[in-house]
C-alpha positions in Angstrom: -26.2 3.2 -11.9 -28.4 5.7 -10.1 -28.5 5.1 -6.4 -30.9 6.8 -3.9 -29.5 9.7 -1.9 -29.8 10.5 1.7 -28.9 13.4 4.0 -26.1 12.8 6.4 -28.5 13.4 9.3 -30.7 10.6 8.0 -28.0 8.0 7.9 -25.6 9.1 10.7 -25.7 10.7 14.1 -23.6 13.9 13.9 -21.4 14.7 16.9 -19.5 18.0 17.6 -16.4 18.1 19.8 -15.1 20.3 22.5 -11.9 21.1 24.6 -11.7 20.9 28.4 -10.0 23.9 30.0 -6.3 23.5 29.4 -5.3 25.2 32.7 -6.8 22.5 34.9 -4.4 19.5 35.2 -7.1 17.2 36.4 -8.7 17.3 33.0 -5.6 16.0 31.1 -3.4 13.0 31.0 -6.2 10.4 31.4 -7.3 7.4 29.5 -9.6 9.0 26.8 -8.1 9.6 23.4 -8.7 13.2 22.3 -8.2 14.2 18.7 -7.4 17.5 16.9 -7.4 18.2 13.1 -3.6 18.3 13.2 -3.6 14.7 14.4 -5.5 13.7 11.2 -3.2 15.7 9.0 -0.3 13.5 10.0 -2.1 10.2 9.1 -0.9 8.1 6.2 -4.0 5.9 5.9 -7.7 6.0 6.8 -7.4 4.9 10.4 -6.5 6.5 13.7 -5.9 4.5 16.9 -3.7 6.7 19.1 -3.6 10.4 19.9 -0.8 12.6 21.3 -3.1 14.0 24.0 -5.6 12.3 26.3 -8.3 13.6 28.7 -9.7 12.3 31.9 -13.3 11.4 32.6 -13.6 14.7 34.6 -12.2 16.6 31.6 -14.8 15.0 29.4 -17.6 15.8 31.8 -16.5 19.4 32.0 -17.2 20.2 28.3 -19.5 19.3 25.5 -17.2 16.6 24.0 -18.5 13.1 23.6 -16.7 9.7 23.3 -17.2 8.4 19.8 -17.5 4.6 19.4 -14.9 2.8 17.3 -15.9 2.9 13.6 -17.0 6.5 13.6 -16.0 8.8 10.8 -14.1 11.9 12.1 -14.4 15.0 9.9 -12.5 18.2 10.5 -14.9 21.0 9.9 -12.5 23.9 10.4 -8.8 24.8 10.5 -8.7 23.1 8.0 -11.9 21.7 6.5 -11.7 18.2 5.1 -9.4 15.9 7.1 -11.1 12.5 7.5 -10.3 9.4 9.5 -12.0 6.3 11.0 -11.2 5.7 14.7 -10.3 2.2 15.7 -10.7 2.9 19.4 -13.2 5.1 21.2 -12.1 8.7 21.3 -13.3 12.3 21.7 -12.5 15.3 19.5 -12.0 19.0 19.9 -14.4 21.6 18.6 -12.8 21.4 15.1 -14.9 18.4 14.2 -18.3 17.3 13.0 -18.0 13.5 13.3 -20.4 10.9 12.1 -21.7 7.7 13.8 -23.1 5.7 10.9 -26.4 3.9 11.3 -25.3 0.3 10.8 -28.4 -0.6 8.7 -27.8 2.2 6.2 -24.2 3.3 5.9 -20.7 1.8 5.9 -18.0 3.9 7.6 -15.5 3.1 4.9 -17.8 4.2 2.2 -18.5 7.5 4.0 -14.8 8.0 4.6 -14.0 7.8 0.9 -17.0 9.9 -0.1 -15.9 12.7 2.2 -12.2 12.4 1.2 -13.1 12.5 -2.6 -15.3 15.6 -2.2 -13.0 17.7 -0.1 -13.1 20.7 -2.5 -16.9 20.7 -2.4 -16.9 20.5 1.4 -14.4 23.3 1.8 -16.7 25.4 -0.4 -19.5 25.0 2.2 -17.4 26.8 4.9 -18.3 30.2 6.2 -16.5 32.7 8.5 -14.4 35.8 8.4 -11.4 34.7 10.5 -11.4 31.1 9.3 -13.8 29.0 7.3 -16.0 26.5 9.2 -18.8 24.1 8.1 -21.6 24.3 10.6 -23.5 21.3 12.0 -26.7 22.4 10.2 -24.9 22.6 6.9 -23.2 19.2 7.4 -26.6 17.7 8.2 -28.1 18.8 4.9 -25.3 17.2 2.8 -26.7 14.5 0.5 -24.7 11.4 -0.4 -25.5 8.4 -2.6 -26.6 5.4 -0.7 -26.0 2.1 -2.5 -26.9 -1.2 -0.8 -24.5 -1.9 2.1 -22.8 -4.7 0.2 -22.0 -2.4 -2.7 -20.8 0.3 -0.2 -18.4 -2.2 1.3 -17.2 -3.4 -2.1 -16.5 0.2 -3.2 -14.7 1.0 0.1 -12.5 -2.1 -0.3 -11.5 -1.2 -3.8 -10.5 2.3 -2.7 -8.7 0.9 0.3 -6.6 -1.3 -2.0 -5.9 1.7 -4.3 -4.8 3.8 -1.4 -2.5 1.0 -0.1 -0.9 0.8 -3.6 -0.4 4.6 -3.5 1.3 4.4 0.0 3.6 1.7 -1.3 4.5 4.0 -4.3 5.3 6.8 -1.9 7.6 4.5 0.1 9.3 3.5 -3.1 9.7 7.1 -4.2 11.2 7.9 -0.7 13.8 5.2 -1.2 14.6 6.5 -4.7 15.2 9.9 -3.1 17.9 8.3 -1.0 19.4 6.6 -4.0 19.5 9.9 -5.9 21.4 11.5 -3.0 23.8 8.6 -2.8 24.6 8.7 -6.5 25.0 12.5 -6.4 27.5 12.3 -3.5 29.4 9.4 -5.2 29.9 11.4 -8.4 30.3 14.9 -7.1 31.3 14.5 -3.5 29.7 16.3 -0.5 29.0 19.8 -1.6 29.8 21.1 1.8 33.4 19.8 1.6 33.6 20.4 -2.2 36.3 17.8 -2.9 36.1 18.4 -6.6 36.8 22.1 -6.3 33.7 23.2 -8.1 32.9 26.9 -8.3 30.3 28.0 -5.7 27.8 30.8 -6.3 24.9 32.2 -4.4 21.5 31.0 -5.5 20.5 34.5 -6.4 23.4 34.7 -8.9 21.7 32.1 -11.1 18.1 33.5 -10.8 16.3 36.0 -12.9 13.7 36.3 -10.1 12.3 34.6 -7.0 8.6 35.1 -6.1 5.7 33.3 -4.5 2.0 33.1 -4.8 -0.2 36.1 -3.8 -0.8 36.5 -0.1 -4.5 36.1 -0.3 -6.8 33.1 0.3 -7.8 31.4 -2.9 -11.4 31.1 -4.0 -11.7 27.6 -5.1 -13.9 26.5 -8.1 -15.2 23.2 -9.4 -12.7 23.3 -12.3 -10.4 25.7 -14.0 -6.7 26.3 -13.4 -5.0 23.8 -11.0 -3.9 25.5 -7.8 -0.7 23.9 -6.4 0.1 24.0 -2.7 3.0 22.5 -0.7 1.4 19.1 -0.6 1.6 18.9 -4.4 5.4 19.6 -4.5 7.4 16.4 -3.8 11.1 15.9 -4.2 11.7 16.1 -7.9 8.0 15.7 -8.9 4.8 17.6 -9.0 1.9 15.5 -7.8 -1.5 15.9 -9.5 -3.7 14.0 -7.0 -6.2 15.8 -4.8 -6.1 18.9 -7.0 -8.0 22.1 -6.2 -8.9 24.7 -8.9 -9.3 28.5 -9.3 -11.0 30.3 -12.1 -8.9 31.5 -15.1 -9.8 35.1 -14.1 -8.5 34.6 -10.6 -5.4 32.8 -12.1 -4.7 35.8 -14.2 -4.5 37.9 -11.1 -2.1 35.4 -9.5 0.0 35.4 -12.7 0.6 39.1 -12.4 2.8 38.3 -9.4 4.2 34.9 -10.5 3.4 32.5 -13.4 5.1 29.1 -13.4 6.4 28.2 -16.8 8.4 25.2 -18.1 12.0 25.4 -17.0 11.2 27.1 -13.7 11.7 25.6 -10.2 9.0 25.2 -7.6 10.5 25.4 -4.1 8.7 25.0 -0.8 9.5 27.9 1.5 6.9 27.4 4.2 6.4 24.4 6.5 8.8 21.6 5.4 11.2 23.7 3.5 13.9 22.7 1.0 11.8 20.5 -1.3 12.4 21.3 -5.0 10.7 20.3 -8.2 11.3 21.5 -11.8 8.4 22.6 -13.9 8.7 20.0 -16.7 5.2 20.5 -18.0 3.4 23.1 -20.2 0.1 23.0 -18.2 -1.0 26.3 -16.8 -1.0 26.3 -13.0 -1.1 28.8 -10.1 0.7 28.4 -6.8 0.1 28.9 -3.1 2.0 31.6 -1.1 4.2 28.9 0.6 5.6 27.8 -2.7 8.4 29.9 -4.2 8.8 30.2 -8.0 12.4 30.4 -9.1 13.1 31.6 -12.7 16.6 30.6 -13.8 19.3 32.1 -15.9 19.3 29.2 -18.3 22.8 30.1 -19.6 24.2 29.4 -16.1 22.1 26.6 -14.7 19.8 23.8 -15.9 16.5 23.3 -14.0 17.3 19.6 -13.7 20.6 20.3 -12.0 19.2 22.8 -9.5 16.3 20.4 -8.7 18.8 17.6 -7.9 20.9 20.0 -5.9 17.8 20.8 -3.9 17.1 17.1 -3.4 20.6 16.3 -2.3 21.7 19.4 -0.4 18.7 21.0 1.2 17.6 20.1 4.8 15.2 17.2 5.0 
C-alpha cells in the first residue's frame, strides 16, 4: 500500500536541547528530568521515565533547553546519531538531541519511534561534521516519513512493540543459558583458577597464529554491501545479525588487508565491555569494528568452540 508522505516539520514540532552550566550548583539536583544520549543507550525498551541527572527550574531557564511533554519522541542527533526513546514523564534533553512532539491529529509517537529506529543507518548518513557527525535541525525537518491513517500507525506500532517484547524475552533466556553454560563447565572441568583437574595451562598467545582488530578509521556506511560488525553484534557465544550496518565491498577489501574474519576464527570484544567471545561459525563475508579483536587459532592446538566456551566461562563479566 502506498501511503502519503510528510516532512517531520509538518507532523511534529522539533525541539533542540541544551545544558545548564555545570559549575553552578543551583542549576542541578532539581525536579526536572534531564536526558543525555548515553541514558538512551542503556534502555532495553522504547520508554524512558527516569534519568540519572535532574536540573532545577533556574537551570532550565538559564539555557535553551525545553521541557518536553510526556509522549514525545527523543532522538539523539549526535554522539551518537540514532538513539530513540519515548518519554513517559516530562523531561528536558541536552544539546545532543532533536526531539519531536507529534501533532496528535497526524502522527502517533510509537509509529515515529519505530520508523526512526528502523532507519538508523539512513539517519546516520545524514550527519555532517569533522570532529563528530551531527544531524542538524534543518536536515531533520526535511526528512520525509510515510503517514498512514492514525489507526494504522497505532496498529503497526503495537505489532512492533510485541515483536520487541519477544526479543527482550529471548535475550533474557539467552542470559540464563549463559549461566547454565558456566555452571556445566565448572561442574565438568572445575574452576580454571584452581585447576583441580591438573590441566596444562598456556598463554592465549601460544594457541594463536595472530591477533588483530578492525582498522582505526571511521567506517563509511552504505545502504547494502558487506555487514560491518561492532561490539553490539558480538554476544556470548553468538553473532547477532539484527540492526546491521554495511560498508561497500571496496571498503571491506581495505579492512581485510588488516584483518579478515573467516570460519574458525574467534571474535573477541576488547573495548567497552571486554571478555565477550563468539566463534565465527559462518562463511558470510564480514568486516569488524576497531573494538572487536580477531583471533586466528592454531587449530592443531585448540578448537574455536573450546576457546569460545572458555571465554564465556572464565572472562570477566
